[in-house]
BAZA-200571 format. One record per residue (C-alpha): residue in one letter; residue number from 1; x, y, z. Coordinates in nm, 4 decimals, m for minus. Example, Ala and Ser with C-alpha at 12.3 -4.5 7.8 and 13.67 -1.06 7.14 Angstrom:
% BAZA-200571
NODE	A	1	1.2300	m0.4500	0.7800
NODE	S	2	1.3670	m0.1060	0.7140
//
This chain:
% BAZA-200571
NODE	X	1	4.4235	0.7117	m6.2087
NODE	X	2	4.7225	0.9296	m6.1252
NODE	X	3	4.8067	0.9794	m5.7559
NODE	X	4	4.7392	1.3290	m5.6200
NODE	X	5	5.0111	1.5933	m5.6379
NODE	X	6	5.2268	1.6267	m5.3259
NODE	X	7	5.2830	1.9785	m5.1942
NODE	X	8	5.6629	2.0291	m5.1805
NODE	X	9	5.6567	2.2682	m4.8855
NODE	X	10	5.7879	2.1616	m4.5422
NODE	X	11	5.5831	1.9386	m4.3148
NODE	X	12	5.5692	1.9194	m3.9367
NODE	X	13	5.6009	1.5771	m3.7669
NODE	X	14	5.4682	1.5324	m3.4136
NODE	X	15	5.3121	1.2860	m3.1744
NODE	X	16	4.9469	1.3696	m3.1039
NODE	X	17	5.0275	1.4633	m2.7434
NODE	X	18	5.3748	1.6181	m2.7717
NODE	X	19	5.2889	1.9793	m2.8546
NODE	X	20	5.0592	2.0957	m2.5790
NODE	X	21	4.9062	1.7608	m2.4843
NODE	X	22	4.6505	1.6825	m2.7549
NODE	X	23	4.5351	1.7318	m3.1128
NODE	X	24	4.3407	2.0452	m3.0333
NODE	X	25	4.6603	2.2055	m2.9010
NODE	X	26	4.8422	2.1118	m3.2219
NODE	X	27	4.5668	2.2742	m3.4244
NODE	X	28	4.5830	2.5916	m3.2154
NODE	X	29	4.9604	2.6057	m3.2561
NODE	X	30	4.9361	2.5635	m3.6337
NODE	X	31	4.6733	2.8371	m3.6565
NODE	X	32	4.8559	3.0619	m3.4076
NODE	X	33	5.2334	3.0923	m3.3551
NODE	X	34	5.3113	2.8581	m3.6476
NODE	X	35	5.0470	2.9980	m3.8841
NODE	X	36	5.1545	2.9695	m4.2477
NODE	X	37	5.4696	2.7773	m4.1620
NODE	X	38	5.3722	2.4179	m4.2450
NODE	X	39	5.1414	2.3066	m4.5228
NODE	X	40	5.1602	1.9401	m4.4251
NODE	X	41	5.1347	1.7783	m4.0810
NODE	X	42	5.2381	1.4201	m4.0061
NODE	X	43	5.0590	1.3174	m3.6877
NODE	X	44	5.2253	1.0036	m3.5536
NODE	X	45	4.9725	0.7290	m3.4697
NODE	X	46	4.6840	0.8816	m3.2680
NODE	X	47	4.4855	0.5579	m3.2550
NODE	X	48	4.4194	0.3317	m2.9567
NODE	X	49	4.7303	0.1133	m2.9354
NODE	X	50	4.8671	m0.1609	m2.7141
NODE	X	51	5.2354	m0.0808	m2.7565
NODE	X	52	5.5239	0.0988	m2.9292
NODE	X	53	5.3736	0.4439	m2.8630
NODE	X	54	5.0942	0.4039	m3.1154
NODE	X	55	5.2529	0.1668	m3.3648
NODE	X	56	5.0516	m0.1360	m3.2479
NODE	X	57	4.7025	m0.0105	m3.3428
NODE	X	58	4.4015	m0.1807	m3.1856
NODE	X	59	4.1722	m0.0060	m3.4343
NODE	X	60	4.1821	0.2702	m3.6946
NODE	X	61	3.8159	0.3493	m3.6387
NODE	X	62	3.8777	0.5701	m3.3355
NODE	X	63	4.1223	0.8304	m3.2119
NODE	X	64	4.2553	0.7597	m2.8637
NODE	X	65	4.0377	0.9876	m2.6446
NODE	X	66	4.3495	1.1025	m2.4579
NODE	X	67	4.4459	1.2857	m2.7773
NODE	X	68	4.1063	1.4032	m2.8966
NODE	X	69	3.8793	1.2827	m3.1756
NODE	X	70	3.8486	1.2471	m3.5500
NODE	X	71	3.6821	1.5892	m3.5487
NODE	X	72	4.0148	1.7366	m3.4325
NODE	X	73	4.1917	1.5700	m3.7274
NODE	X	74	3.9256	1.7064	m3.9613
NODE	X	75	3.9714	2.0599	m3.8258
NODE	X	76	4.3461	2.0419	m3.8833
NODE	X	77	4.2857	1.9097	m4.2359
NODE	X	78	4.0840	2.2182	m4.3287
NODE	X	79	4.4089	2.4195	m4.3598
NODE	X	80	4.6772	2.1503	m4.3743
NODE	X	81	4.7505	1.8288	m4.5590
NODE	X	82	4.7324	1.5631	m4.2883
NODE	X	83	4.9558	1.2554	m4.3080
NODE	X	84	4.8786	0.9515	m4.0909
NODE	X	85	5.0494	0.6155	m4.0494
NODE	X	86	4.9012	0.2871	m4.1628
NODE	X	87	5.0888	0.0009	m4.0003
NODE	X	88	5.0532	m0.2005	m4.3170
NODE	X	89	5.2512	m0.5026	m4.1918
NODE	X	90	5.0744	m0.5639	m3.8631
NODE	X	91	4.7924	m0.5001	m3.6204
NODE	X	92	4.7699	m0.5171	m3.2420
NODE	X	93	4.7543	m0.8422	m3.0522
NODE	X	94	4.4635	m0.6760	m2.8672
NODE	X	95	4.2640	m0.5950	m3.1826
NODE	X	96	3.9158	m0.7432	m3.2131
NODE	X	97	4.0280	m0.9336	m3.5220
NODE	X	98	4.3166	m1.1137	m3.3530
NODE	X	99	4.1260	m1.1701	m3.0305
NODE	X	100	3.8565	m1.3460	m3.2327
NODE	X	101	4.1247	m1.5617	m3.3943
NODE	X	102	4.2580	m1.6505	m3.0497
NODE	X	103	3.9103	m1.7634	m2.9464
NODE	X	104	3.8018	m1.9501	m3.2593
NODE	X	105	4.1161	m2.0277	m3.4518
NODE	X	106	4.0587	m2.1133	m3.8161
NODE	X	107	3.6821	m2.0908	m3.7662
NODE	X	108	3.7190	m1.7183	m3.7026
NODE	X	109	3.5988	m1.4792	m3.9716
NODE	X	110	3.9312	m1.3010	m3.9208
NODE	X	111	4.1481	m1.6128	m3.9596
NODE	X	112	4.2677	m1.5302	m4.3101
NODE	X	113	4.4035	m1.1935	m4.1959
NODE	X	114	4.6961	m1.3646	m4.0278
NODE	X	115	4.9901	m1.5705	m4.1477
NODE	X	116	4.9870	m1.9239	m4.0156
NODE	X	117	5.3102	m2.0877	m4.1233
NODE	X	118	5.1416	m2.3416	m4.3502
NODE	X	119	5.0563	m2.0469	m4.5789
NODE	X	120	5.4289	m2.0089	m4.6477
NODE	X	121	5.5526	m2.3660	m4.5982
NODE	X	122	5.2907	m2.6321	m4.6848
NODE	X	123	5.3696	m2.8475	m4.3807
NODE	X	124	5.3967	m2.5477	m4.1491
NODE	X	125	5.7582	m2.6314	m4.0642
NODE	X	126	6.0119	m2.3930	m4.2200
NODE	X	127	6.3510	m2.5328	m4.3081
NODE	X	128	6.6359	m2.4121	m4.0895
NODE	X	129	6.8085	m2.2542	m4.3879
NODE	X	130	6.4929	m2.0565	m4.4709
NODE	X	131	6.4666	m1.9234	m4.1162
NODE	X	132	6.8361	m1.8286	m4.1202
NODE	X	133	6.7789	m1.6065	m4.4256
NODE	X	134	6.4972	m1.4038	m4.2684
NODE	X	135	6.5920	m1.0424	m4.2047
NODE	X	136	6.5517	m0.9788	m3.8313
NODE	X	137	6.5917	m0.6728	m3.6114
NODE	X	138	6.5363	m0.8692	m3.2905
NODE	X	139	6.7316	m1.1633	m3.1411
NODE	X	140	6.4266	m1.3811	m3.1592
NODE	X	141	6.2195	m1.5972	m3.3874
NODE	X	142	5.9774	m1.4134	m3.6161
NODE	X	143	5.7152	m1.6724	m3.5223
NODE	X	144	5.4853	m1.6948	m3.2200
NODE	X	145	5.2863	m1.9935	m3.0981
NODE	X	146	4.9356	m1.9236	m2.9682
NODE	X	147	4.6700	m2.1498	m2.8218
NODE	X	148	4.3146	m2.1364	m2.9605
NODE	X	149	4.0723	m2.1034	m2.6685
NODE	X	150	3.7842	m2.3048	m2.8179
NODE	X	151	3.9871	m2.6066	m2.9309
NODE	X	152	4.3195	m2.5948	m2.7520
NODE	X	153	4.4939	m2.6167	m3.0895
NODE	X	154	4.8402	m2.4644	m3.1235
NODE	X	155	4.8918	m2.2208	m3.4096
NODE	X	156	5.2266	m2.0798	m3.5240
NODE	X	157	5.1845	m1.7327	m3.6681
NODE	X	158	5.4169	m1.4704	m3.8106
NODE	X	159	5.5225	m1.1849	m3.5798
NODE	X	160	5.8109	m1.0011	m3.7465
NODE	X	161	5.8899	m0.7871	m3.4451
NODE	X	162	5.9176	m1.0679	m3.1935
NODE	X	163	5.7179	m1.3111	m2.9839
NODE	X	164	5.4607	m1.2336	m2.7160
NODE	X	165	5.7392	m1.1336	m2.4803
NODE	X	166	5.8635	m0.8755	m2.7293
NODE	X	167	5.5788	m0.7294	m2.9190
NODE	X	168	5.2126	m0.6516	m2.9488
NODE	X	169	5.2378	m0.6539	m3.3296
NODE	X	170	5.0851	m0.9414	m3.5282
NODE	X	171	5.1687	m0.9612	m3.9000
NODE	X	172	4.8930	m0.9363	m4.1586
NODE	X	173	4.8655	m1.1520	m4.4693
NODE	X	174	4.8589	m0.8824	m4.7373
NODE	X	175	4.8023	m1.1438	m5.0085
NODE	X	176	4.4602	m1.2425	m4.8705
NODE	X	177	4.1365	m1.0866	m4.9899
NODE	X	178	4.0319	m1.0367	m4.6279
NODE	X	179	4.3351	m0.8210	m4.5514
NODE	X	180	4.3078	m0.6266	m4.8758
NODE	X	181	3.9442	m0.5526	m4.8006
NODE	X	182	4.0442	m0.4343	m4.4543
NODE	X	183	4.3207	m0.2099	m4.5944
NODE	X	184	4.0815	m0.0644	m4.8526
NODE	X	185	3.8351	0.0202	m4.5774
NODE	X	186	4.1042	0.1866	m4.3704
NODE	X	187	4.2144	0.4008	m4.6651
NODE	X	188	3.8567	0.4980	m4.7461
NODE	X	189	3.7961	0.5957	m4.3843
NODE	X	190	4.1153	0.8047	m4.3688
NODE	X	191	4.0174	0.9984	m4.6790
NODE	X	192	3.6662	1.0628	m4.5477
NODE	X	193	3.8237	1.2259	m4.2424
NODE	X	194	4.0345	1.4673	m4.4467
NODE	X	195	4.3630	1.2729	m4.4513
NODE	X	196	4.5635	1.3296	m4.7706
NODE	X	197	4.8762	1.1164	m4.7250
NODE	X	198	4.9346	0.7742	m4.5720
NODE	X	199	5.2731	0.6480	m4.4610
NODE	X	200	5.3040	0.2714	m4.5046
NODE	X	201	5.4901	0.1813	m4.1878
NODE	X	202	5.7087	m0.1329	m4.1976
NODE	X	203	5.6011	m0.2053	m4.5543
NODE	X	204	5.9323	m0.3761	m4.6294
NODE	X	205	5.8259	m0.6769	m4.4225
NODE	X	206	5.4918	m0.7539	m4.5875
NODE	X	207	5.6043	m1.0208	m4.8378
NODE	X	208	5.6859	m1.3628	m4.6916
NODE	X	209	5.8506	m1.5985	m4.9391
NODE	X	210	6.0549	m1.9155	m4.8732
NODE	X	211	6.4216	m1.8907	m4.9603
NODE	X	212	6.4335	m1.5100	m4.9242
NODE	X	213	6.5062	m1.2604	m4.6473
NODE	X	214	6.1315	m1.1849	m4.6336
NODE	X	215	6.2256	m0.8175	m4.6524
NODE	X	216	6.1691	m0.6039	m4.9626
NODE	X	217	6.1138	m0.9200	m5.1671
NODE	X	218	6.1255	m0.8372	m5.5376
NODE	X	219	5.9275	m0.8176	m5.7576
NODE	X	220	5.6348	m0.8917	m5.5251
NODE	X	221	5.6901	m0.5815	m5.3103
NODE	X	222	5.6468	m0.3543	m5.6124
NODE	X	223	5.3274	m0.5301	m5.7161
NODE	X	224	5.1900	m0.4793	m5.3659
NODE	X	225	5.2877	m0.1114	m5.3584
NODE	X	226	5.1268	m0.0621	m5.6983
NODE	X	227	4.8077	m0.2189	m5.5643
NODE	X	228	4.8019	0.0111	m5.2587
NODE	X	229	4.8738	0.3149	m5.4765
NODE	X	230	4.5894	0.2249	m5.7138
NODE	X	231	4.3456	0.1730	m5.4266
NODE	X	232	4.4460	0.4982	m5.2546
NODE	X	233	4.4437	0.7279	m5.5597
NODE	X	234	4.0628	0.7450	m5.6141
NODE	X	235	4.0299	0.8446	m5.2482
NODE	X	236	4.2671	1.1362	m5.3083
NODE	X	237	4.5414	0.9723	m5.1021
NODE	X	238	4.9154	0.9616	m5.1673
NODE	X	239	5.1092	0.6717	m5.0158
NODE	X	240	5.4609	0.6994	m4.8749
NODE	X	241	5.6504	0.3706	m4.8219
NODE	X	242	5.8616	0.3665	m4.5050
NODE	X	243	6.1668	0.1441	m4.5570
NODE	X	244	6.4972	0.1278	m4.3726
NODE	X	245	6.7431	m0.0403	m4.6078
NODE	X	246	7.0492	0.0313	m4.8197
NODE	X	247	7.0287	0.3317	m5.0505
NODE	X	248	6.9981	0.1110	m5.3589
NODE	X	249	6.6546	0.0028	m5.2352
NODE	X	250	6.5390	0.3637	m5.2302
NODE	X	251	6.6793	0.4161	m5.5791
NODE	X	252	6.4730	0.1197	m5.7012
NODE	X	253	6.1611	0.2483	m5.5267
NODE	X	254	6.2111	0.5840	m5.6936
NODE	X	255	6.2722	0.4196	m6.0318
NODE	X	256	5.9367	0.2417	m5.9937
NODE	X	257	5.7694	0.5788	m5.9399
NODE	X	258	5.7119	0.5582	m5.5641
NODE	X	259	5.7829	0.8250	m5.3074
NODE	X	260	6.0531	0.7293	m5.0605
NODE	X	261	6.2570	0.8602	m4.7676
NODE	X	262	6.6103	0.9932	m4.7677
NODE	X	263	6.7232	0.8101	m4.4545
NODE	X	264	7.0852	0.8569	m4.5645
NODE	X	265	7.0846	1.2341	m4.5228
NODE	X	266	7.0755	1.2564	m4.1384
NODE	X	267	7.3848	1.0401	m4.0913
NODE	X	268	7.5761	1.2029	m4.3760
NODE	X	269	7.5091	1.5547	m4.2477
NODE	X	270	7.6204	1.4560	m3.8993
NODE	X	271	7.9273	1.2795	m4.0382
NODE	X	272	8.0191	1.5839	m4.2485
NODE	X	273	8.0195	1.8152	m3.9454
NODE	X	274	8.1963	1.5514	m3.7361
NODE	X	275	8.4787	1.4916	m3.9867
NODE	X	276	8.4855	1.8287	m4.1617
NODE	X	277	8.4681	1.6560	m4.5019
NODE	X	278	8.1964	1.7390	m4.7530
NODE	X	279	8.2629	1.4855	m5.0306
NODE	X	280	8.0186	1.2079	m4.9376
NODE	X	281	7.7401	1.4465	m4.8417
NODE	X	282	7.7786	1.6622	m5.1538
NODE	X	283	7.7846	1.3547	m5.3797
NODE	X	284	7.4664	1.2257	m5.2184
NODE	X	285	7.2850	1.5585	m5.2477
NODE	X	286	7.3804	1.5887	m5.6132
NODE	X	287	7.2344	1.2510	m5.7090
NODE	X	288	6.9217	1.2398	m5.4914
NODE	X	289	6.5869	1.2057	m5.6741
NODE	X	290	6.2953	1.4491	m5.6596
NODE	X	291	6.0226	1.2170	m5.5227
NODE	X	292	6.1718	1.2151	m5.1782
NODE	X	293	6.0921	1.3040	m4.8188
NODE	X	294	6.3881	1.4337	m4.6194
NODE	X	295	6.4480	1.4205	m4.2450
NODE	X	296	6.7244	1.5014	m4.0012
NODE	X	297	6.5470	1.3686	m3.6953
NODE	X	298	6.2343	1.1685	m3.6206
NODE	X	299	6.0573	0.9712	m3.3461
NODE	X	300	6.3152	0.6945	m3.3942
NODE	X	301	6.6913	0.7481	m3.3998
NODE	X	302	6.9393	0.8764	m3.6567
NODE	X	303	6.9668	0.5859	m3.9054
NODE	X	304	7.3006	0.4060	m3.9381
NODE	X	305	7.2538	0.0446	m4.0492
NODE	X	306	7.1413	m0.0740	m4.2937
NODE	X	307	7.0717	0.2753	m4.4314
NODE	X	308	7.4376	0.3837	m4.4489
NODE	X	309	7.5816	0.0469	m4.5528
NODE	X	310	7.8114	0.0967	m4.8501
NODE	X	311	7.8232	0.4732	m4.7917
NODE	X	312	8.0024	0.5135	m4.4599
NODE	X	313	8.2910	0.2908	m4.3588
NODE	X	314	8.2825	0.0783	m4.0449
NODE	X	315	8.5145	0.3186	m3.8628
NODE	X	316	8.2977	0.6175	m3.9537
NODE	X	317	7.9869	0.4483	m3.8122
NODE	X	318	8.1655	0.3618	m3.4888
NODE	X	319	8.3041	0.7147	m3.4625
NODE	X	320	7.9552	0.8632	m3.4972
NODE	X	321	7.8263	0.6312	m3.2247
NODE	X	322	8.1107	0.7366	m2.9948
NODE	X	323	8.0422	1.1027	m3.0716
NODE	X	324	7.6729	1.0675	m2.9876
NODE	X	325	7.7505	0.8715	m2.6709
NODE	X	326	7.9824	1.1464	m2.5499
NODE	X	327	7.6938	1.3916	m2.5877
NODE	X	328	7.4592	1.1857	m2.3738
NODE	X	329	7.2944	0.9808	m2.6473
NODE	X	330	7.2600	0.6045	m2.6758
NODE	X	331	7.2557	0.3368	m2.9435
NODE	X	332	6.9674	0.1258	m3.0715
NODE	X	333	7.1502	m0.1981	m3.1472
NODE	X	334	7.0918	m0.4502	m3.4233
NODE	X	335	6.9883	m0.7307	m3.1935
NODE	X	336	6.9806	m1.0043	m3.4549
NODE	X	337	7.3318	m1.1489	m3.4575
NODE	X	338	7.2966	m1.2640	m3.8179
NODE	X	339	7.2627	m0.9020	m3.9311
NODE	X	340	7.4855	m0.7194	m3.6825
NODE	X	341	7.8246	m0.8122	m3.8327
NODE	X	342	8.1004	m0.6011	m3.6778
NODE	X	343	7.8881	m0.2858	m3.6344
NODE	X	344	7.5706	m0.3528	m3.4386
NODE	X	345	7.4339	0.0010	m3.4744
NODE	X	346	7.0828	0.0363	m3.6110
NODE	X	347	7.0109	0.3915	m3.4980
NODE	X	348	7.1658	0.6630	m3.2806
NODE	X	349	6.9283	0.7976	m3.0179
NODE	X	350	7.0006	1.1660	m2.9669
NODE	X	351	6.8354	1.4944	m3.0544
NODE	X	352	6.9976	1.6489	m3.3586
NODE	X	353	7.0670	1.9676	m3.1650
NODE	X	354	7.2602	1.7779	m2.8985
NODE	X	355	7.4386	1.5689	m3.1630
NODE	X	356	7.5744	1.8975	m3.3021
NODE	X	357	7.7057	2.0067	m2.9608
NODE	X	358	7.4011	2.2320	m2.9020
NODE	X	359	7.5823	2.4842	m3.1196
NODE	X	360	7.3264	2.7163	m3.2782
NODE	X	361	7.5278	2.7960	m3.5909
NODE	X	362	7.6128	2.4334	m3.6656
NODE	X	363	7.2525	2.3335	m3.6080
NODE	X	364	7.1197	2.6054	m3.8371
NODE	X	365	7.3714	2.5003	m4.1032
NODE	X	366	7.2538	2.1386	m4.0784
NODE	X	367	6.8865	2.2328	m4.0930
NODE	X	368	6.9506	2.4622	m4.3893
NODE	X	369	7.1086	2.1700	m4.5786
NODE	X	370	6.7886	1.9712	m4.5300
NODE	X	371	6.5719	2.2625	m4.6419
NODE	X	372	6.7854	2.3236	m4.9529
NODE	X	373	6.7974	1.9536	m5.0495
NODE	X	374	6.5613	1.8067	m5.3076
NODE	X	375	6.2340	1.6642	m5.1873
NODE	X	376	5.9759	1.7417	m4.9212
NODE	X	377	6.1378	1.8421	m4.5891
NODE	X	378	5.9820	1.6955	m4.2743
NODE	X	379	6.0692	1.8860	m3.9555
NODE	X	380	6.0320	1.6834	m3.6373
NODE	X	381	5.8773	1.8827	m3.3538
NODE	X	382	6.1810	1.8437	m3.1226
NODE	X	383	6.4026	1.9572	m3.4096
NODE	X	384	6.1800	2.2583	m3.4773
NODE	X	385	6.2258	2.3670	m3.1157
NODE	X	386	6.5982	2.2773	m3.1149
NODE	X	387	6.5428	2.0456	m2.8221
NODE	X	388	6.8271	1.9009	m2.6178
NODE	X	389	6.8478	1.5405	m2.4993
NODE	X	390	6.5727	1.4461	m2.2539
NODE	X	391	6.7740	1.2126	m2.0318
NODE	X	392	6.5099	1.2129	m1.7599
NODE	X	393	6.2619	1.0624	m2.0052
NODE	X	394	6.5042	0.7773	m2.0726
NODE	X	395	6.5443	0.7140	m1.6998
NODE	X	396	6.1690	0.7321	m1.6439
NODE	X	397	6.0654	0.5052	m1.9301
NODE	X	398	6.3681	0.2807	m1.9792
NODE	X	399	6.3316	0.3536	m2.3524
NODE	X	400	6.6435	0.4855	m2.5255
NODE	X	401	6.4417	0.6577	m2.7978
NODE	X	402	6.2629	0.8699	m2.5360
NODE	X	403	6.5692	1.0954	m2.5378
NODE	X	404	6.4245	1.2599	m2.8502
NODE	X	405	6.0533	1.2406	m2.7615
NODE	X	406	6.0092	1.5227	m2.5129
NODE	X	407	5.6475	1.6243	m2.4534
NODE	X	408	5.6200	2.0034	m2.4472
NODE	X	409	5.3660	2.1844	m2.2335
NODE	X	410	5.2102	2.5039	m2.3687
NODE	X	411	5.4322	2.7332	m2.1607
NODE	X	412	5.7433	2.5443	m2.2756
NODE	X	413	5.6454	2.5882	m2.6405
NODE	X	414	5.5932	2.9632	m2.5937
NODE	X	415	5.9361	2.9947	m2.4330
NODE	X	416	6.1124	2.7827	m2.6948
NODE	X	417	5.9657	2.9838	m2.9831
NODE	X	418	6.1389	3.2942	m2.8467
NODE	X	419	6.4874	3.1416	m2.8605
NODE	X	420	6.7066	3.2909	m3.1365
NODE	X	421	6.7942	2.9485	m3.2810
NODE	X	422	6.4262	2.8597	m3.3138
NODE	X	423	6.3443	3.1950	m3.4741
NODE	X	424	6.6184	3.1258	m3.7288
NODE	X	425	6.4671	2.7851	m3.8083
NODE	X	426	6.1299	2.9521	m3.8578
NODE	X	427	6.2860	3.1960	m4.1044
NODE	X	428	6.4497	2.9089	m4.2908
NODE	X	429	6.1146	2.7331	m4.3263
NODE	X	430	5.9549	3.0562	m4.4505
NODE	X	431	6.2331	3.0882	m4.7051
NODE	X	432	6.1771	2.7337	m4.8284
NODE	X	433	5.8029	2.7978	m4.8458
NODE	X	434	5.8068	3.1156	m5.0475
NODE	X	435	6.1178	3.1734	m5.2556
NODE	X	436	6.0489	3.1087	m5.6283
NODE	X	437	6.3954	2.9608	m5.6868
NODE	X	438	6.2811	2.6386	m5.5167
NODE	X	439	6.0434	2.5765	m5.8085
NODE	X	440	6.3459	2.5222	m6.0317
NODE	X	441	6.6543	2.3027	m6.0382
NODE	X	442	6.9227	2.2282	m5.7801
NODE	X	443	7.2945	2.2438	m5.8526
NODE	X	444	7.5452	2.1086	m5.5992
NODE	X	445	7.8976	2.2471	m5.6252
NODE	X	446	8.1980	2.1493	m5.4115
NODE	X	447	8.4374	2.4239	m5.2984
NODE	X	448	8.7213	2.2185	m5.1554
NODE	X	449	8.7119	1.9436	m4.8943
NODE	X	450	8.5280	2.1437	m4.6289
NODE	X	451	8.2725	2.3514	m4.8151
NODE	X	452	8.0057	2.3255	m5.0834
NODE	X	453	7.7139	2.5186	m5.2313
NODE	X	454	7.3501	2.4242	m5.2894
NODE	X	455	7.2118	2.6521	m5.5574
NODE	X	456	6.8485	2.6692	m5.6725
NODE	X	457	6.7426	2.8548	m5.9862
NODE	X	458	6.4059	2.9079	m6.1514
NODE	X	459	6.4115	3.1572	m6.4346
NODE	X	460	6.5700	3.4733	m6.3009
NODE	X	461	6.5186	3.3689	m5.9377
NODE	X	462	6.8337	3.2282	m5.7837
NODE	X	463	6.9249	3.1369	m5.4279
NODE	X	464	7.2443	2.9708	m5.3034
NODE	X	465	7.3298	2.8131	m4.9713
NODE	X	466	7.7000	2.8211	m4.8865
NODE	X	467	7.8127	2.5632	m4.6295
NODE	X	468	8.1457	2.5933	m4.4463
NODE	X	469	8.2030	2.2781	m4.2410
NODE	X	470	8.5246	2.4088	m4.0864
NODE	X	471	8.3456	2.7141	m3.9470
NODE	X	472	8.0259	2.5201	m3.8835
NODE	X	473	7.8224	2.7870	m4.0580
NODE	X	474	7.5845	2.8553	m4.3447
NODE	X	475	7.5112	3.1642	m4.5514
NODE	X	476	7.2383	3.2410	m4.8025
NODE	X	477	7.3334	3.4358	m5.1130
NODE	X	478	7.0735	3.6162	m5.3226
NODE	X	479	7.1532	3.8534	m5.6094
NODE	X	480	7.5181	3.8462	m5.5118
NODE	X	481	7.4446	3.9544	m5.1532
NODE	X	482	7.5137	3.7381	m4.8494
NODE	X	483	7.2289	3.7656	m4.6022
NODE	X	484	7.2102	3.6274	m4.2503
NODE	X	485	6.9440	3.3593	m4.2315
NODE	X	486	6.7908	3.5155	m3.9208
NODE	X	487	6.7379	3.8439	m4.1092
NODE	X	488	6.5713	3.6960	m4.4154
NODE	X	489	6.2006	3.7668	m4.4426
NODE	X	490	5.9617	3.7151	m4.7345
//
């Protein structure tokens, strides 16, 4: 069965409590001031969770009552295509399944959901050289030792994102029938509640194989993704793998027919405005595939490594980090020494508006590049409202990523929507939604080192975006006439 068609129009990305406080407020915003603007809505994890702001789900059966209920998701889905996350690699340490394993050990009905090390190494003792190969993002072992309450037995289990001191996330054994049955049930439940897309969070970590990095292990990862796709399709669900890796990985995902993210675009756009050079960005835009989701900003930081490895030079990465730091941002480091090399920059934590000097024209030019690129544009809620760095949130939480996770009250949203820069973004999204040229083909044309054009044409409909990096500006050209983005209206 073929997966459902994905609507190419822009999507909104938001936490369940970041636009007015709950899901009902999001629904009212989408049906009110933002009516007709976004066809799709990615609600970041609204489930009860024990950590990582929703990404350590205790259960998928309920919506955290602080945010609302499944009925609120269903109401949103009546007019919008809802996308939810499935943390396909792990589940919460506090979940009923893992708590039962802690009590009963291998006698638990949930025991086969988890990865005891003897499943990967017959004696349960991995060789040092195997452990050294494992791709880590934390300076810690990917294994945790737990004590079974009933027997006192010690069990070593896989926890990719750290030990008990680091993480609430316990890896799932996606090769077991128990886990596959659980995943199937989750997908079925999502679809019954009106969800139409599922993002497979941390899917790159699901295959554990001796002698490999245990990250995006081929060909097993493709077989697993094919299985998930086949299970999801009869439920009317499209799956979106979430993978942070070198661009070649995304090319292979696309070649296998899967949707993927363009995590290269945010860093390249920022680098282009920072250096005034268009060559790397224009080359990337010209070769990007169609089955793609684009971002400039998200709930995490602006990706640097490994996403930009082989695309930006070491000096360019360090220069971007310095630039962001000078504008009040911070760096999410690669904490595993084996993978840090000379540039220990995983992501840059900064709002995109602040990263572009809070300059309205430069910001509009950057956002217009995203909206004229191939693929499905996802607009993060802070980016929609052109939010500046929330340094108080960093001080309050001690979390560097909180700088780009401001929670807007209703009166703040109303005020932000009146700002000229936000009105211009709204007009850009309307343009992307409605102009027939976007049903056609994209042509990328360089005009010297500091400027380039993105031209869409479908039949007689033609629309061109002209980018001038030196001026930090963008212009839309239609029928030979340059029109200011803020003045365009369908």
